[in-house]
C-alpha positions as CSV (number, residue, x, y, z in Angstrom):
1,M,8.2,-6.0,-21.1
2,T,11.2,-5.3,-18.8
3,V,10.9,-6.4,-15.1
4,A,13.7,-5.2,-12.9
5,I,14.5,-6.7,-9.5
6,V,16.4,-4.2,-7.2
7,K,19.8,-5.7,-6.4
8,Y,20.9,-5.0,-2.8
9,N,22.1,-6.8,0.3
10,A,18.9,-8.7,1.0
11,G,18.4,-12.4,0.5
12,N,15.6,-14.1,-1.4
13,I,16.1,-12.5,-4.8
14,Y,16.6,-15.8,-6.6
15,S,13.4,-17.3,-5.4
16,V,11.6,-14.3,-6.9
17,V,13.6,-14.8,-10.2
18,N,12.4,-18.4,-10.4
19,A,8.8,-17.5,-9.6
20,L,8.9,-14.9,-12.4
21,R,10.4,-17.4,-14.8
22,R,7.5,-19.8,-14.0
23,I,5.0,-17.1,-15.3
24,G,7.2,-16.5,-18.4
25,I,9.2,-13.4,-17.3
26,E,12.9,-13.2,-17.4
27,P,13.8,-10.4,-15.0
28,V,16.8,-8.2,-14.8
29,I,18.6,-8.0,-11.5
30,T,20.2,-4.5,-11.2
31,D,21.2,-1.7,-8.9
32,D,21.7,0.7,-11.8
33,A,19.5,3.8,-11.6
34,D,18.8,4.1,-15.3
35,Q,17.9,0.5,-15.7
36,L,15.5,0.7,-12.7
37,R,13.9,3.8,-14.0
38,C,13.5,2.5,-17.6
39,A,12.0,-0.9,-16.5
40,D,8.2,-1.4,-17.1
41,K,7.9,-2.9,-13.6
42,V,10.2,-3.0,-10.6
43,I,10.2,-5.6,-7.8
44,F,11.9,-4.7,-4.4
45,P,12.1,-8.0,-2.5
46,G,14.0,-8.8,0.7
47,Q,14.7,-10.9,3.6
48,G,17.0,-9.7,6.3
49,E,17.4,-6.7,8.7
50,A,16.0,-3.3,8.1
51,K,18.9,-1.2,9.4
52,T,21.6,-2.9,7.4
53,A,19.5,-2.9,4.3
54,M,18.8,0.9,4.5
55,E,22.5,1.7,5.1
56,Y,23.3,-0.3,1.9
57,L,20.5,1.4,-0.1
58,R,21.6,4.9,1.1
59,E,25.3,4.4,0.3
60,R,24.2,3.7,-3.3
61,N,21.5,6.3,-3.5
62,L,19.1,3.5,-4.2
63,D,16.6,4.9,-1.7
64,D,16.4,8.1,-3.8
65,V,16.1,6.0,-7.0
66,I,13.2,3.9,-5.6
67,R,11.3,7.1,-4.4
68,S,11.7,8.5,-7.9
69,L,10.1,5.5,-9.7
70,T,6.8,6.2,-11.5
71,Q,6.1,2.7,-13.0
72,P,4.4,-0.1,-10.8
73,V,6.7,-1.2,-8.0
74,L,6.1,-4.3,-5.8
75,G,7.9,-4.4,-2.4
76,I,8.0,-7.9,-0.8
77,C,8.6,-8.8,2.9
78,V,11.4,-6.5,4.1
79,G,10.8,-4.7,0.8
80,Q,7.4,-3.7,2.1
81,Q,8.7,-2.6,5.5
82,L,11.5,-0.5,3.8
83,L,8.9,1.4,1.8
84,C,7.4,2.6,5.1
85,R,8.4,5.7,7.1
86,H,10.2,4.0,10.0
87,S,11.0,0.6,11.4
88,E,11.3,-0.4,15.1
89,E,14.0,-2.9,13.8
90,G,17.2,-1.1,14.6
91,D,15.2,2.2,15.0
92,T,15.5,2.7,11.3
93,D,14.3,5.6,9.1
94,C,13.2,4.0,5.9
95,I,12.3,5.1,2.3
96,G,9.0,6.8,3.4
97,I,6.6,6.0,0.5
98,F,4.1,4.9,3.0
99,P,3.5,7.2,6.1
100,M,3.4,4.2,8.4
101,D,5.7,2.8,11.0
102,V,6.8,-0.8,11.2
103,K,6.3,-2.5,14.6
104,R,7.6,-5.7,16.2
105,F,5.1,-8.4,17.1
106,Q,4.5,-8.7,20.8
107,P,3.2,-12.2,21.6
108,T,0.2,-12.3,23.9
109,C,0.6,-16.0,24.9
110,H,3.2,-18.7,24.9
111,E,1.8,-20.3,21.8
112,E,2.6,-17.2,19.6
113,K,6.0,-17.8,18.4
114,I,8.0,-15.0,16.8
115,P,8.7,-14.9,14.0
116,Q,5.4,-15.8,12.3
117,M,6.6,-18.5,9.9
118,G,4.2,-20.4,7.6
119,W,0.9,-20.1,5.9
120,N,-1.8,-17.6,6.9
121,S,-5.0,-16.4,5.2
122,L,-5.8,-13.1,3.6
123,T,-9.0,-11.0,4.0
124,G,-10.2,-7.6,3.0
125,L,-8.7,-7.9,-0.5
126,K,-8.7,-4.7,-2.6
127,T,-7.1,-3.5,-5.9
128,P,-6.4,-5.4,-9.1
129,L,-3.4,-7.0,-7.4
130,F,-5.8,-9.5,-6.0
131,N,-7.9,-10.3,-9.1
132,G,-8.9,-13.9,-9.0
133,I,-7.7,-14.4,-5.3
134,K,-10.5,-15.4,-2.8
135,E,-11.1,-14.2,0.7
136,Q,-9.2,-16.6,3.0
137,D,-6.8,-17.8,0.4
138,Y,-3.5,-18.8,2.1
139,V,-0.1,-17.2,1.5
140,Y,3.4,-17.8,3.0
141,F,4.8,-15.4,5.7
142,V,8.2,-15.2,7.5
143,H,8.5,-12.1,9.6
144,S,8.9,-10.7,13.2
145,Y,7.8,-7.1,12.3
146,Y,4.6,-5.9,10.8
147,V,2.9,-2.9,9.2
148,P,-0.3,-1.8,11.1
149,L,-3.6,-1.5,9.5
150,H,-4.4,1.7,7.8
151,D,-7.8,2.8,6.3
152,E,-6.2,4.3,3.2
153,Y,-3.3,2.1,2.4
154,T,-4.2,-1.5,3.6
155,I,-5.3,-3.7,0.7
156,A,-5.2,-7.1,2.4
157,T,-5.2,-8.1,6.1
158,A,-3.8,-11.0,8.0
159,D,-4.0,-11.9,11.6
160,F,-1.2,-12.9,13.9
161,T,-1.3,-11.7,17.5
162,L,-3.4,-8.9,16.0
163,P,-4.8,-7.9,12.5
164,Y,-2.1,-6.2,10.4
165,S,-1.4,-5.1,6.8
166,A,-0.6,-8.2,4.6
167,A,-0.5,-5.8,1.7
168,I,-0.5,-2.0,1.2
169,H,-0.8,0.3,-1.8
170,T,-0.4,4.0,-2.7
171,G,-0.1,5.4,-6.3
172,N,2.2,3.1,-8.3
173,F,3.6,1.4,-5.2
174,Y,2.3,-2.0,-4.0
175,A,3.8,-4.1,-1.3
176,T,3.2,-7.5,0.4
177,Q,4.4,-8.7,3.8
178,F,3.9,-12.3,2.5
179,H,6.1,-13.9,-0.1
180,P,4.2,-14.4,-3.3
181,E,7.1,-16.3,-4.7
182,K,6.7,-18.9,-2.0
183,S,2.9,-19.0,-2.0
184,G,2.1,-21.6,-4.8
185,S,-0.6,-20.9,-7.2
186,V,-2.0,-18.0,-5.2
187,G,1.3,-16.2,-5.2
188,S,1.9,-16.9,-8.9
189,R,-1.5,-15.3,-9.7
190,I,-0.6,-12.2,-7.5
191,L,2.8,-11.9,-9.4
192,K,1.0,-12.3,-12.7
193,N,-1.6,-9.5,-11.7
194,F,1.3,-7.2,-10.8
195,I,2.9,-7.8,-14.2
196,E,-0.4,-7.0,-15.9
197,L,-1.1,-3.8,-13.9
């Protein structure tokens, strides 16, 4: 079993590496197209800013490589957002796996601090990615932008200023806005479920 992590200019890769090691996986970190295409599973994590990340991916044709992948792929945080069509962050055209547009949170009261940072619960869980996860289980989020709900693609919902997609899925592509690698035993189970897809 080869698990490849997409190497690009986004933070957070090593917390994903450590989370995978905890479940017995030693991943490969690579920006090599052949290595990514040959891996059994690909993880596309990220923290940072959409526009800069997309510029880096395009310069290295990694956006085309990601579009071409046929094995299970998991986007995390900015990785989820970059798999969408467009982001309001820097008015950025993204990879376009999901025909959805990433929006910035607009707080409705003083108590709603942007970014959302901390633990939030999941509802509306679908697909084997959430096997063994219960409605209202908590996971860890850090984000100022969100993917709206979609009848076809949303597989988990969270609520912060409004309900939004905590996770999405189409074909071989899965993505979470939350950080499974920072979400304790719940996150470990989600990563294990992804490895077993």
